[in-house]
C-alpha positions in Angstrom: -7.3 -25.3 19.5 -7.2 -28.9 20.6 -4.9 -30.3 23.3 -2.7 -31.7 20.5 -2.2 -28.2 19.1 -4.4 -28.7 16.1 -7.0 -26.2 14.9 -10.3 -26.5 16.7 -13.3 -27.7 14.6 -15.7 -25.0 15.9 -15.9 -21.7 14.2 -14.9 -18.4 15.9 -17.4 -15.8 16.7 -18.1 -13.3 14.0 -17.1 -9.6 14.3 -19.6 -6.8 13.7 -18.9 -6.7 9.9 -20.3 -10.3 9.7 -16.8 -11.6 8.9 -15.3 -14.2 11.2 -12.9 -12.9 13.8 -9.2 -13.3 12.8 -7.3 -15.9 14.7 -3.5 -16.4 15.2 -1.7 -17.8 12.1 -0.1 -21.1 13.0 2.5 -23.2 11.2 -0.1 -25.3 9.6 -1.6 -22.3 7.9 1.6 -21.4 6.0 1.1 -23.6 3.0 -2.4 -22.2 2.4 -1.3 -18.6 2.9 1.7 -19.0 0.6 -0.6 -20.5 -2.1 -3.0 -17.5 -1.7 0.0 -15.1 -2.1 0.6 -16.6 -5.5 -3.0 -16.0 -6.5 -3.1 -12.4 -5.0 0.3 -11.1 -5.9 1.6 -13.0 -9.0 3.6 -10.1 -10.4 4.9 -8.7 -7.1 7.3 -11.3 -5.7 4.8 -13.3 -3.6 6.0 -14.3 -0.2 7.4 -17.8 0.2 6.6 -20.3 2.9 10.1 -19.6 4.3 9.3 -15.9 4.6 6.1 -16.7 6.6 8.0 -19.1 8.8 10.6 -16.4 9.5 7.9 -13.9 10.4 6.2 -16.3 12.8 9.5 -17.3 14.4 10.3 -13.7 14.9 7.1 -13.3 17.0 5.4 -10.9 14.7 1.6 -10.6 14.8 0.0 -12.7 12.0 -3.6 -13.7 11.8 -5.9 -15.6 9.4 -9.6 -15.8 8.7 -11.0 -19.2 7.8 -14.2 -20.3 6.1 -16.5 -22.8 7.7 -14.4 -25.7 6.3 -11.2 -24.3 7.8 -9.7 -23.0 4.5 -7.8 -19.7 4.9 -9.8 -16.9 3.2 -7.6 -14.0 4.4 -4.4 -13.3 6.3 -2.5 -10.3 7.6 0.7 -9.5 9.4 2.2 -6.7 11.5 5.7 -6.1 12.8 6.2 -3.9 15.9 9.3 -2.0 16.8 9.6 0.8 19.3 7.0 3.5 18.6 6.1 2.2 15.1 4.3 -0.8 13.7 4.2 -1.8 10.0 1.6 -3.8 8.1 3.7 -6.4 6.4 1.0 -8.0 4.3 -2.7 -8.4 4.0 -4.7 -10.4 1.5 -8.2 -11.8 1.0 -9.2 -14.7 -1.3 -10.7 -13.2 -4.5 -14.1 -14.8 -4.1 -14.3 -13.3 -0.5 -13.2 -9.8 -1.3 -15.8 -7.1 -0.6 -17.3 -9.0 2.3 -15.6 -7.3 5.3 -12.7 -9.7 5.7 -10.0 -7.1 4.8 -11.5 -4.7 7.3 -11.7 -7.3 10.0 -8.0 -8.2 9.4 -6.9 -4.6 9.3 -8.8 -3.7 12.5 -7.1 -6.7 14.2 -3.7 -5.3 13.2 -4.7 -1.8 14.4 -5.6 -3.3 17.8 -2.3 -5.3 17.9 -0.3 -2.1 17.2 -1.5 -0.5 20.4 -0.6 3.1 20.7 2.0 3.0 17.9 2.1 4.8 14.6 1.2 2.3 11.8 2.9 2.4 8.4 2.0 0.4 5.3 2.7 0.4 1.6 0.0 -0.2 -1.0 -0.1 -0.2 -4.8 -1.2 3.1 -6.2 -3.6 1.3 -8.5 -5.4 -0.7 -5.7 -8.4 1.5 -5.3 -10.3 -0.8 -2.9 -7.4 -1.1 -0.5 -6.8 2.6 -0.6 -10.4 3.3 0.3 -10.3 0.8 3.1 -7.1 2.2 4.6 -8.4 5.8 4.4 -11.7 4.8 6.0 -9.6 3.4 8.9 -7.6 6.6 9.5 -4.6 6.1 7.2 -3.3 9.0 5.2 -0.8 9.0 2.3 2.6 10.4 3.3 4.6 9.6 0.2 5.1 7.6 -2.9 7.7 4.9 -3.7 8.4 4.7 -7.4 8.7 1.1 -8.8 8.5 -0.3 -5.3 6.9 -3.6 -6.2 9.1 -5.9 -8.2 9.3 -7.4 -10.7 6.2 -5.5 -11.9 7.6 -2.1 -11.3 4.3 -0.8 -9.8 4.4 2.3 -7.6 3.3 2.3 -4.0 1.9 4.9 -1.7 3.2 4.8 1.9 0.4 5.5 4.3 0.5 6.3 8.0 -2.0 6.2 10.9 -0.9 8.2 13.8 -0.2 6.8 17.3 -3.4 6.6 19.3 -5.5 7.6 16.2 -9.1 6.9 16.9 -10.0 6.0 13.3 -11.9 7.7 10.5 -10.5 10.6 8.7 -11.8 12.7 5.8 -10.8 11.6 2.3 -7.7 13.3 1.0 -7.9 15.6 -1.9 -6.5 14.0 -5.0 -3.0 15.0 -5.9 -2.0 16.5 -2.6 -0.8 14.2 0.2 -0.6 11.2 -2.1 2.3 12.8 -4.0 4.3 14.1 -1.0 7.7 12.8 -2.1 9.7 9.7 -1.8 10.0 7.8 1.5 13.2 6.1 2.6 13.6 2.4 2.1 12.2 -0.2 4.4 12.3 -3.9 4.4 10.2 -5.4 1.6 9.4 -8.9 0.4 12.2 -8.5 -2.2 15.0 -7.7 0.1 14.4 -10.0 3.1 
């Protein structure tokens, strides 16, 4: 960061996965992040710039990963309240998926959650995200029917216990992932 508050030109160190380390999301990232939302979630009410502004103004933990030219390749956000934290969003540019950026973003959120239980919602048809979350210690605790709008896609609610050290065994298909409906929480659609 320069003295004028602009992004520094040098690249951050890289984490062990080879992905650049996440850095705090700033106001100048919002336009790029909102554009990426439109690419990643076109049928599920992508977040607007105003929604990201609101999240940053509220002091929630939001981070980005940039490419060498400074373009945002991935972003993630976490809200914290009491004993719980909730992954609000996580996304990686399509051309950069499968390169460890999602894992680096998720691990940053896990660290920011501290000793809190972490909750998240994920489309039931997003196999790559489900595998990532399970590999980082999340387990399915319920299903939300027609959670994502306007597409009507179902979501699994997943949880990672307070103080969880990480990896867990893969769940058996059809057991924990169908454990009933979870109560409503704030979503993109009802903010």
